[in-house]
LUMDO-925152 format. One record per residue (C-alpha): residue number from 0; x negated, y, z. Coordinates in steps of 0.1 Angstrom, whole numbers, plus 5000, padded with zeros to 4 digits. Each point is the difference from the previous one (the first is absolute). Layout:
{lovex NUM, {X, Y, Z}}
...
This chain:
{lovex 0, {4946, 5040, 5091}}
{lovex 1, {4965, 5014, 5007}}
{lovex 2, {4989, 4963, 4998}}
{lovex 3, {5001, 5002, 4961}}
{lovex 4, {4972, 5014, 4977}}
{lovex 5, {4999, 5011, 4966}}
{lovex 6, {4988, 5023, 4972}}
{lovex 7, {5009, 5014, 4967}}
{lovex 8, {4975, 4996, 4973}}
{lovex 9, {4992, 5030, 4980}}
{lovex 10, {4986, 4998, 4963}}
{lovex 11, {4977, 5029, 5005}}
{lovex 12, {4988, 4989, 5033}}
{lovex 13, {4962, 5007, 5006}}
{lovex 14, {4992, 4979, 5030}}
{lovex 15, {5007, 4965, 4989}}
{lovex 16, {4988, 4984, 5033}}
{lovex 17, {5027, 5015, 5022}}
{lovex 18, {5034, 4995, 4979}}
{lovex 19, {5019, 5012, 5031}}
{lovex 20, {4984, 5032, 5001}}
{lovex 21, {5031, 5019, 4985}}
{lovex 22, {5027, 4982, 5020}}
{lovex 23, {4984, 4982, 5029}}
{lovex 24, {5032, 4989, 5019}}
{lovex 25, {5035, 4991, 5001}}
{lovex 26, {5013, 5034, 5009}}
{lovex 27, {4985, 5012, 4967}}
{lovex 28, {5016, 4971, 4980}}
{lovex 29, {5035, 5009, 5014}}
{lovex 30, {4995, 5036, 4991}}
{lovex 31, {4990, 4989, 4965}}
{lovex 32, {5031, 4979, 4998}}
{lovex 33, {5023, 5030, 5013}}
{lovex 34, {4984, 5024, 4976}}
{lovex 35, {5010, 4975, 4971}}
{lovex 36, {5035, 4999, 5011}}
{lovex 37, {5006, 5040, 5004}}
{lovex 38, {5027, 5019, 4985}}
{lovex 39, {4977, 5011, 4969}}
{lovex 40, {4978, 4970, 4997}}
{lovex 41, {5014, 4965, 4996}}
{lovex 42, {4972, 4976, 4992}}
{lovex 43, {4994, 4963, 4991}}
{lovex 44, {4975, 4988, 5027}}
{lovex 45, {4987, 4966, 5008}}
{lovex 46, {4988, 4989, 5035}}
{lovex 47, {4974, 4973, 4999}}
{lovex 48, {4984, 4976, 5026}}
{lovex 49, {4989, 4966, 5010}}
{lovex 50, {5022, 4978, 5021}}
{lovex 51, {5005, 5014, 5035}}
{lovex 52, {4989, 5036, 4995}}
{lovex 53, {5036, 5011, 5008}}
{lovex 54, {5013, 5012, 4967}}
{lovex 55, {5036, 4990, 5007}}
{lovex 56, {5002, 5014, 5035}}
{lovex 57, {4984, 5033, 4987}}
{lovex 58, {5026, 5003, 4973}}
{lovex 59, {5029, 4995, 5024}}
{lovex 60, {4986, 5024, 5023}}
{lovex 61, {4995, 5026, 4974}}
{lovex 62, {5035, 4996, 4987}}
{lovex 63, {5016, 5003, 5034}}
{lovex 64, {4983, 5012, 5031}}
{lovex 65, {4971, 5020, 4985}}
{lovex 66, {5024, 5021, 4977}}
{lovex 67, {5025, 5006, 5027}}
{lovex 68, {4979, 5005, 5031}}
{lovex 69, {4967, 5014, 4986}}
{lovex 70, {5012, 5019, 4970}}
{lovex 71, {5035, 5011, 5013}}
{lovex 72, {5018, 4986, 4969}}
{lovex 73, {5037, 4989, 5002}}
{lovex 74, {4994, 4964, 4986}}
{lovex 75, {5036, 4997, 4992}}
{lovex 76, {5004, 5031, 4979}}
{lovex 77, {4966, 4994, 4983}}
{lovex 78, {4995, 4963, 5003}}
{lovex 79, {4970, 4979, 4990}}
{lovex 80, {5014, 4963, 4993}}
{lovex 81, {4978, 4971, 5009}}
{lovex 82, {5008, 4968, 4982}}
{lovex 83, {4978, 4968, 5005}}
{lovex 84, {4996, 4973, 4974}}
{lovex 85, {5007, 4968, 5017}}
{lovex 86, {4987, 4970, 4984}}
{lovex 87, {5022, 4975, 5018}}
{lovex 88, {5032, 5018, 4990}}
{lovex 89, {4988, 4992, 4964}}
{lovex 90, {5002, 4963, 5007}}
{lovex 91, {5038, 5003, 5010}}
{lovex 92, {5009, 5010, 4964}}
{lovex 93, {5023, 4977, 4981}}
{lovex 94, {4993, 4987, 4964}}
{lovex 95, {5022, 5027, 4984}}
{lovex 96, {4971, 5025, 5008}}
{lovex 97, {4973, 5003, 4973}}
{lovex 98, {4983, 5030, 5014}}
{lovex 99, {4995, 4991, 5037}}
{lovex 100, {4975, 5023, 5009}}
{lovex 101, {5019, 5032, 4986}}
{lovex 102, {5031, 4986, 5016}}
{lovex 103, {4983, 4996, 5033}}
{lovex 104, {4985, 5036, 4999}}
{lovex 105, {5033, 5015, 4991}}
{lovex 106, {5019, 4982, 5027}}
{lovex 107, {4973, 5012, 5027}}
{lovex 108, {5007, 5037, 4987}}
{lovex 109, {5037, 4995, 5001}}
{lovex 110, {4998, 4987, 5036}}
{lovex 111, {4978, 5031, 5012}}
{lovex 112, {5024, 5022, 4982}}
{lovex 113, {5030, 4985, 5017}}
{lovex 114, {4981, 5004, 5035}}
{lovex 115, {4995, 5038, 4991}}
{lovex 116, {5035, 5005, 4989}}
{lovex 117, {5012, 4985, 5033}}
{lovex 118, {4976, 5023, 5020}}
{lovex 119, {5011, 5030, 4981}}
{lovex 120, {5038, 4995, 4998}}
{lovex 121, {5010, 4967, 5018}}
{lovex 122, {5016, 4970, 4985}}
{lovex 123, {5026, 5022, 4981}}
{lovex 124, {4973, 5016, 4980}}
{lovex 125, {4989, 4968, 4984}}
{lovex 126, {5011, 4995, 4965}}
{lovex 127, {5020, 4968, 4994}}
{lovex 128, {4973, 4983, 4980}}
{lovex 129, {4977, 4998, 5030}}
{lovex 130, {4998, 4967, 5016}}
{lovex 131, {4998, 4995, 5039}}
{lovex 132, {4971, 4978, 4998}}
{lovex 133, {4966, 5001, 4978}}
{lovex 134, {5010, 4977, 4971}}
{lovex 135, {4987, 4996, 4965}}
{lovex 136, {5015, 5007, 4966}}
{lovex 137, {5003, 4980, 4968}}
{lovex 138, {4985, 5011, 4969}}
{lovex 139, {5033, 5010, 4987}}
{lovex 140, {5004, 5026, 5028}}
{lovex 141, {4964, 5015, 4997}}
{lovex 142, {5009, 5028, 4975}}
{lovex 143, {5030, 5010, 5019}}
{lovex 144, {4983, 4999, 5033}}
{lovex 145, {4970, 5022, 4986}}
{lovex 146, {5026, 5028, 4990}}
{lovex 147, {5019, 4997, 5033}}
{lovex 148, {4966, 5003, 5020}}
{lovex 149, {4990, 5031, 4980}}
{lovex 150, {5032, 5016, 5009}}
{lovex 151, {4995, 4991, 5037}}
{lovex 152, {4964, 5013, 5001}}
{lovex 153, {5014, 5034, 4985}}
{lovex 154, {5030, 5003, 5024}}
{lovex 155, {4980, 4992, 5030}}
{lovex 156, {4971, 5024, 4988}}
{lovex 157, {4975, 4974, 5005}}
{lovex 158, {4966, 5019, 4997}}
{lovex 159, {4977, 4970, 4995}}
{lovex 160, {5003, 4961, 4997}}
{lovex 161, {4974, 4980, 5018}}
{lovex 162, {4994, 4964, 4985}}
{lovex 163, {4982, 4979, 5023}}
{lovex 164, {4982, 4968, 4988}}
{lovex 165, {5000, 5014, 4967}}
{lovex 166, {4970, 4977, 4991}}
{lovex 167, {5027, 4972, 4998}}
{lovex 168, {5018, 5018, 4972}}
{lovex 169, {4999, 4994, 4962}}
{lovex 170, {4996, 5023, 4972}}
{lovex 171, {5036, 4999, 4992}}
{lovex 172, {5011, 5012, 5034}}
{lovex 173, {4974, 5028, 5003}}
{lovex 174, {5010, 5012, 4965}}
{lovex 175, {5037, 5002, 5013}}
{lovex 176, {4991, 5018, 5030}}
{lovex 177, {4982, 5027, 4980}}
{lovex 178, {5032, 5000, 4976}}
{lovex 179, {5020, 5008, 5030}}
{lovex 180, {4977, 5028, 5011}}
{lovex 181, {5005, 5013, 4963}}
{lovex 182, {5038, 4996, 5004}}
{lovex 183, {4999, 5024, 5028}}
{lovex 184, {4978, 5026, 4982}}
{lovex 185, {4969, 4990, 5017}}
{lovex 186, {5017, 5017, 5031}}
{lovex 187, {4991, 4968, 5022}}
{lovex 188, {4965, 4990, 5012}}
{lovex 189, {4987, 4965, 5002}}
{lovex 190, {4976, 4988, 5024}}
{lovex 191, {4987, 4963, 4995}}
{lovex 192, {4987, 4979, 5028}}
{lovex 193, {4978, 4971, 4988}}
{lovex 194, {4974, 4977, 5014}}
{lovex 195, {4965, 4997, 4988}}
{lovex 196, {4982, 4967, 4996}}
{lovex 197, {4966, 4995, 5012}}
{lovex 198, {4985, 4999, 4965}}
{lovex 199, {5021, 5029, 4985}}
{lovex 200, {4992, 5036, 4993}}
{lovex 201, {5019, 5029, 5010}}
{lovex 202, {5020, 5001, 4967}}
{lovex 203, {5014, 4966, 5008}}
{lovex 204, {5026, 4987, 5001}}
{lovex 205, {5021, 5032, 4991}}
{lovex 206, {4977, 5011, 4972}}
{lovex 207, {5004, 4965, 4984}}
{lovex 208, {5038, 5002, 5002}}
{lovex 209, {5001, 5036, 4987}}
{lovex 210, {4979, 4990, 4970}}
{lovex 211, {5024, 4970, 4995}}
{lovex 212, {5031, 5021, 5001}}
{lovex 213, {4983, 5027, 4978}}
{lovex 214, {5002, 5028, 5026}}
{lovex 215, {4979, 5030, 4995}}
{lovex 216, {4977, 5000, 5028}}
{lovex 217, {4995, 5038, 4995}}
{lovex 218, {5034, 5004, 5019}}
{lovex 219, {4988, 4980, 5030}}
{lovex 220, {4979, 5015, 5029}}
{lovex 221, {4967, 4985, 5009}}
{lovex 222, {5007, 4971, 5024}}
{lovex 223, {4997, 5003, 5037}}
{lovex 224, {4981, 4971, 5017}}
{lovex 225, {5005, 4990, 5035}}
{lovex 226, {4968, 4981, 5013}}
{lovex 227, {5000, 4978, 5031}}
{lovex 228, {4983, 5011, 5031}}
{lovex 229, {4966, 4990, 5011}}
{lovex 230, {4991, 4994, 5036}}
{lovex 231, {4981, 5031, 5006}}
{lovex 232, {5031, 5020, 4992}}
{lovex 233, {5023, 4978, 5020}}
{lovex 234, {5000, 5018, 5034}}
{lovex 235, {5005, 5036, 4989}}
{lovex 236, {5023, 4992, 4972}}
{lovex 237, {5022, 4971, 5019}}
{lovex 238, {4992, 4993, 5037}}
{lovex 239, {5004, 5036, 5012}}
{lovex 240, {5033, 5010, 4982}}
{lovex 241, {5015, 4964, 5006}}
{lovex 242, {4996, 5003, 5038}}
{lovex 243, {5009, 5036, 5000}}
{lovex 244, {5033, 4991, 4982}}
{lovex 245, {5006, 4972, 5025}}
{lovex 246, {4998, 5024, 5027}}
{lovex 247, {4990, 4977, 5027}}
{lovex 248, {4968, 4998, 5022}}
{lovex 249, {4979, 4969, 5006}}
{lovex 250, {5000, 4986, 5035}}
{lovex 251, {4967, 5012, 5018}}
{lovex 252, {4983, 4964, 4997}}
{lovex 253, {5003, 5001, 4962}}
{lovex 254, {4979, 5032, 4998}}
{lovex 255, {4967, 4981, 5001}}
{lovex 256, {5010, 4976, 4971}}
{lovex 257, {5015, 5029, 4975}}
{lovex 258, {4970, 4992, 4976}}
{lovex 259, {5007, 4963, 4999}}
{lovex 260, {5037, 5009, 4995}}
{lovex 261, {4990, 5022, 4970}}
{lovex 262, {4980, 4973, 4984}}
{lovex 263, {5026, 4973, 5006}}
{lovex 264, {5026, 5023, 4983}}
{lovex 265, {4977, 5006, 4972}}
{lovex 266, {4995, 4961, 4996}}
{lovex 267, {5035, 4990, 5000}}
{lovex 268, {5011, 5027, 4975}}
{lovex 269, {4971, 5005, 4979}}
{lovex 270, {5013, 5036, 4992}}
{lovex 271, {5034, 4985, 4986}}
{lovex 272, {5026, 5026, 5007}}
{lovex 273, {5028, 4975, 5001}}
{lovex 274, {4983, 4981, 5025}}
{lovex 275, {4991, 5032, 5020}}
{lovex 276, {5036, 5010, 4997}}
{lovex 277, {5009, 4966, 5012}}
{lovex 278, {4977, 5002, 5030}}
{lovex 279, {5013, 5034, 5010}}
{lovex 280, {5036, 4990, 5001}}
{lovex 281, {4991, 4970, 5019}}
{lovex 282, {4984, 5023, 5028}}
{lovex 283, {5031, 5020, 5000}}
{lovex 284, {5024, 4971, 5003}}
{lovex 285, {4982, 4989, 5029}}
{lovex 286, {4999, 5033, 5017}}
{lovex 287, {5037, 5006, 4998}}
{lovex 288, {5017, 5033, 4993}}
{lovex 289, {4980, 5033, 4999}}
{lovex 290, {5024, 5015, 5025}}
{lovex 291, {4983, 4978, 5027}}
{lovex 292, {4975, 5016, 5020}}
{lovex 293, {4981, 4967, 5009}}
{lovex 294, {4988, 4993, 4966}}
{lovex 295, {4965, 4986, 5006}}
{lovex 296, {4980, 4976, 4977}}
{lovex 297, {4989, 4972, 5020}}
{lovex 298, {4975, 4973, 4994}}
{lovex 299, {5027, 4973, 4993}}
{lovex 300, {5013, 5024, 4973}}
{lovex 301, {4967, 5005, 4984}}
{lovex 302, {4993, 4964, 5000}}
{lovex 303, {5033, 4990, 4984}}
{lovex 304, {5000, 5027, 4973}}
{lovex 305, {4963, 4996, 4990}}
{lovex 306, {5000, 4963, 5004}}
{lovex 307, {4970, 4996, 5021}}
{lovex 308, {4989, 4997, 5038}}
{lovex 309, {4982, 5030, 5015}}
{lovex 310, {4970, 4994, 5021}}
{lovex 311, {5002, 5001, 5037}}
């Protein structure tokens, strides 16, 4: 998690050259998200960033491990629900659906609610209308499904609903999500995760969607932006915590090549958190169970995971 960086811009910020002065790291962003989901303050927030900055990983981590392990919250009694808008699911819709984006989004929320209901009370706690697998609904069912989802959000006391890949939504679906919040007397927060394009400013794409949906942006907090790592941050922010988490020593002959290993780690990941996470998992698979006492990072492991040949 320490590999991610970000900041929250402030309208009255004096020093424009250092936008991360107020919230310089991921822990501060997680704290800000947590404050926005507290019992007396349920906000509408947006988490923005270019591809590879780790938005999805951060949002999933916040909804689960961070709230449970760091904040000591019972995440089943006061859950934050993560729902991902999956473009591939939309492509499976039949001709009966005239609002495919809305249907896809509601289906994802329904599926996440079903998972939560099982965790809280087992399969016996599921209402009959839940389906066993993630599936999409026809236009005729959307109004009914909307009402059932509102009832379940209230029954399960969901504190905040996270909508990931929100940049793929349309204005109709965004408006429906705010209507859902209103139906629950604004007693549920919304966090939108959205991808910034290279040419887009910080108010895009969610600012554009809010305007199209005629959402009063005064009710939406200033966006949180994740920015990608740069090479000079890589050692402190990634390498140290990653190998500390792996919990294995390097074999003695590798110590002299450590700087080469760091440079190659940066070269193959370029600070992309998904790639960093993939390489870390690869190391752990090769090392075997953590209970083993002989976990040792060898030359062949480094060459396999980082896809290069170490010098002799």
